C-alpha positions in Angstrom: 5.8 -19.0 -0.3 5.0 -17.8 -3.7 7.5 -19.0 -6.3 8.6 -17.1 -9.5 6.8 -17.5 -12.7 8.8 -19.4 -15.3 7.5 -17.6 -18.5 9.9 -15.0 -20.0 6.9 -13.2 -21.6 5.2 -12.8 -18.2 8.4 -11.6 -16.5 9.1 -9.1 -19.2 5.6 -7.7 -19.3 5.8 -7.5 -15.5 8.9 -5.4 -15.6 7.1 -3.0 -17.9 3.7 -3.0 -16.3 4.5 -2.9 -12.6 6.4 0.5 -12.6 3.6 2.0 -14.7 1.0 0.8 -12.3 3.0 2.1 -9.3 3.4 5.5 -11.0 -0.3 5.6 -11.7 -1.1 4.7 -8.1 1.1 7.6 -6.9 -0.7 9.9 -9.4 -4.1 8.9 -8.0 -2.9 9.6 -4.4 -1.4 13.0 -5.2 -4.2 14.3 -7.5 -7.1 12.4 -5.8 -8.3 15.6 -4.1 -9.0 17.2 -7.4 -10.9 14.4 -9.0 -11.8 10.7 -8.6 -9.4 8.8 -6.5 -7.5 9.5 -3.4 -5.7 7.5 -0.7 -7.9 4.3 -0.8 -7.9 3.9 -4.6 -4.2 4.8 -4.9 -3.4 2.3 -2.1 -5.3 -0.4 -3.9 -3.5 0.3 -7.1 -0.1 0.2 -5.3 -1.0 -3.0 -3.5 -2.1 -4.6 -6.7 1.2 -3.7 -8.4 3.2 -5.1 -5.5 1.1 -8.3 -5.3 1.6 -8.7 -9.1 5.4 -8.4 -8.5 5.2 -11.1 -5.9 3.2 -13.4 -8.1 5.5 -12.9 -11.1 9.0 -12.7 -9.5 8.4 -14.6 -6.3 8.3 -13.4 -2.7 12.0 -13.4 -2.1 13.1 -12.0 -5.4 15.0 -8.7 -5.8 12.2 -7.4 -8.0 9.7 -7.8 -5.0 11.7 -5.7 -2.6 9.1 -2.9 -2.4 6.4 -5.3 -1.1 8.8 -6.7 1.6 9.7 -3.1 2.7 6.0 -2.1 2.7 5.1 -4.9 5.1 7.4 -3.3 7.7 5.4 -0.1 7.4 2.4 -1.5 9.1 0.7 1.2 11.2 2.8 4.0 9.7 -0.2 5.2 7.7 -2.3 5.4 10.8 0.4 7.4 12.6 0.5 9.8 9.7 -3.3 10.2 9.6 -3.6 10.6 13.4 -0.5 12.9 13.5 -2.0 15.3 11.0 -5.3 15.3 12.9 -3.4 15.8 16.1 -1.5 18.8 14.7 -4.8 20.3 13.7 -6.1 19.9 17.3 -2.9 21.4 18.6 -3.5 24.4 16.3 -6.8 25.1 18.0 -9.2 23.5 15.5 -11.1 20.3 15.1 -9.6 16.9 14.2 -8.5 17.1 10.5 -9.5 20.7 10.1 -6.6 21.5 7.9 -6.9 25.3 8.2 -5.5 24.9 11.8 -2.6 22.7 10.7 0.5 24.3 12.2 3.0 24.6 9.4 5.2 27.7 9.5 5.4 29.8 6.4 2.3 28.5 4.7 -1.0 30.3 4.1 -4.3 28.6 4.7 -4.9 27.1 1.2 -1.4 25.6 1.2 -2.0 24.2 4.7 -5.2 22.6 3.5 -3.6 21.0 0.5 -0.7 19.7 2.5 -3.0 18.3 5.2 -5.2 16.6 2.6 -2.1 15.1 0.8 -0.6 13.8 4.1 -3.9 12.1 5.1 -4.2 10.6 1.6 -0.7 9.2 1.9 -1.5 7.8 5.3 -4.6 6.0 4.0 -2.8 4.7 1.0 0.0 3.2 3.1 -2.4 1.4 5.3 -4.5 0.1 2.4 -1.4 -1.1 0.5 0.1 -2.8 3.5 -3.2 -4.5 4.3 -3.6 -5.8 0.8 -0.1 -7.2 0.6 -0.3 -8.8 4.0 -3.6 -10.5 3.1 -2.2 -11.9 -0.1 1.0 -13.2 1.6 -0.9 -14.7 4.5 -3.3 -16.5 2.1 -0.4 -18.0 0.2 1.3 -19.2 3.4 -1.9 -20.9 4.6 -2.0 -22.8 1.3 1.6 -24.0 2.0 0.7 -25.2 5.5 -2.2 -27.2 4.1 0.1 -28.7 1.4 2.6 -29.7 4.1 -0.2 -31.3 6.2 -1.4 -33.3 3.2 2.1 -34.5 2.4 2.3 -36.2 5.9 0.0 -38.9 4.7 -3.1 -37.5 6.3 -6.3 -37.6 4.3 -7.9 -34.2 3.8 -11.7 -34.0 3.8 -12.6 -31.1 1.5 
């Protein structure tokens, strides 16, 4: 498990920097269709901010709640992505052809924008969950090795 950092400066800067990074990650996801960015880049920024929260405040701290909640959303991004594609198929088009996305009351440009945004959110969720789970699993393997070394066994590195 990752323990909290003991520096007041690091913790204070983390409380300022992490929400700004998360807001920027959401901005990149929402406006990625109009410029550089999108679901992957926004997901990486969100994952980095949540990993930073875990590294600064510890894995079980109240300030790291979003990372713990995000881990329970594994596969949700894939369901969103495939669901949007499936709705396009049901509408009579090709997979992820947003013009055939069945949303009542919206014209074609609005359906396209909504479809793109939904798929970007799905990609961002999967990327963020994957990044967080990789960092947590790497930290737990380090602990397992530390526990094995403390049993008196000699490690050959």
